C-alpha positions in Angstrom: -0.3 -24.4 -7.8 0.0 -25.1 -4.1 3.5 -23.6 -3.8 2.6 -20.2 -5.4 3.1 -17.2 -3.3 2.6 -13.5 -3.9 5.9 -11.8 -4.0 5.4 -8.4 -5.6 2.6 -5.9 -6.2 3.1 -3.1 -8.7 1.7 0.3 -7.6 1.7 2.7 -10.5 2.6 6.3 -9.6 3.1 9.5 -11.6 6.0 10.8 -9.5 8.5 8.2 -8.1 10.3 10.6 -5.8 7.1 11.8 -4.2 5.8 8.2 -3.9 9.1 7.0 -2.3 8.8 9.8 0.2 5.2 9.1 1.0 5.6 5.3 1.4 8.9 5.7 3.3 7.1 7.7 5.9 4.0 5.5 6.0 5.8 2.2 6.1 8.6 3.6 8.4 11.4 2.3 6.1 13.4 3.9 3.4 12.9 1.1 0.8 15.2 0.8 -2.1 15.4 2.6 -5.5 16.0 -0.2 -8.0 15.8 1.8 -11.2 15.0 5.4 -12.1 11.3 4.7 -12.0 11.0 1.9 -9.4 11.2 2.0 -5.7 10.8 -1.2 -3.7 9.5 -1.7 -0.2 9.8 -5.2 1.5 6.4 -5.8 3.2 7.1 -9.0 5.1 8.3 -10.9 2.0 6.0 -9.3 -0.5 7.5 -6.3 -2.4 5.4 -3.1 -2.8 6.9 -1.8 -6.1 6.2 1.8 -6.7 6.5 2.2 -10.5 6.7 5.5 -12.5 6.8 4.3 -16.2 7.9 7.7 -17.5 10.9 7.9 -15.1 11.9 4.4 -16.4 11.6 5.5 -20.0 8.6 3.2 -20.6 5.5 4.0 -22.7 2.6 5.1 -20.5 0.1 3.8 -23.1 -3.5 4.5 -22.0 -2.3 5.1 -18.5 -3.0 3.3 -15.2 -6.3 3.5 -13.4 -7.3 2.0 -10.2 -11.0 1.1 -9.6 -12.3 2.9 -6.5 -12.6 -0.5 -4.7 -9.2 -1.9 -5.8 -7.5 -1.6 -2.4 -4.0 -2.7 -1.5 -4.1 -4.1 2.0 -1.3 -4.1 4.6 -1.3 -5.9 7.9 0.4 -3.8 10.6 1.2 -4.2 14.3 0.3 -0.6 15.4 -2.7 0.7 13.5 -2.8 3.9 15.4 0.8 4.7 14.6 0.1 4.1 10.9 -2.9 6.3 11.0 -0.7 9.1 12.3 2.0 8.5 9.7 -0.6 8.5 6.9 -1.9 11.9 8.0 1.7 13.2 8.4 2.8 11.9 5.0 0.0 13.7 3.2 -2.6 11.0 2.5 -5.6 12.6 0.8 -8.1 10.7 2.9 -7.9 8.6 6.1 -11.0 7.0 7.7 -11.3 6.5 11.4 -10.2 3.0 12.7 -13.2 0.7 12.4 -14.2 -2.7 13.6 -15.6 -4.6 10.6 -18.4 -7.2 10.9 -15.9 -10.0 10.0 -13.7 -9.0 12.9 -10.9 -6.9 11.4 -9.8 -3.6 13.0 -8.9 -1.4 10.0 -8.8 1.9 8.3 -9.1 3.0 4.7 -7.1 5.7 3.1 -6.2 7.2 -0.3 -2.5 8.0 -1.2 -1.6 11.3 -2.8 -2.0 9.7 -6.2 -5.6 8.5 -5.7 -4.7 4.9 -4.9 -7.1 3.3 -2.4 -5.2 1.6 0.4 -6.1 -0.1 3.7 -4.3 -1.0 6.9 -5.5 -3.9 9.1 -4.5 -4.6 12.7 -2.3 -7.8 12.3 -4.0 -9.4 15.4 -7.4 -9.2 13.7 -6.6 -10.4 10.1 -9.4 -12.4 8.4 -8.2 -14.8 5.7 -11.5 -16.5 4.9 -11.3 -19.2 7.6 -14.5 -19.7 9.6 -14.4 -18.2 13.1 -14.9 -20.7 15.9 
């Protein structure tokens, strides 16, 4: 399907208000509450959808679990500023900025709900193309 594009990523959260506050500070935008349990952030055409099923009246079922290596990656223009906002917003863990063997400058973090996240300097994105 050559015309497919990723347009939304659901990020399960246990507290929609706290998640909206955290991501508003980290992404430096207020986002938009679209239902009692959903808060959307436009990330360059892809929506980060924070979703609290209980606040929306949905069944939680067995619950949501992220694998420790299941990161959501964001490309940003000012990695240092994001690192500061992550710390200020209450991220549970933020690594130092690193240069990876494939050429990306990036950091890893964990949001207040235990979700692994990563931010990459937009000038160093690696998309799988061979470097020349």
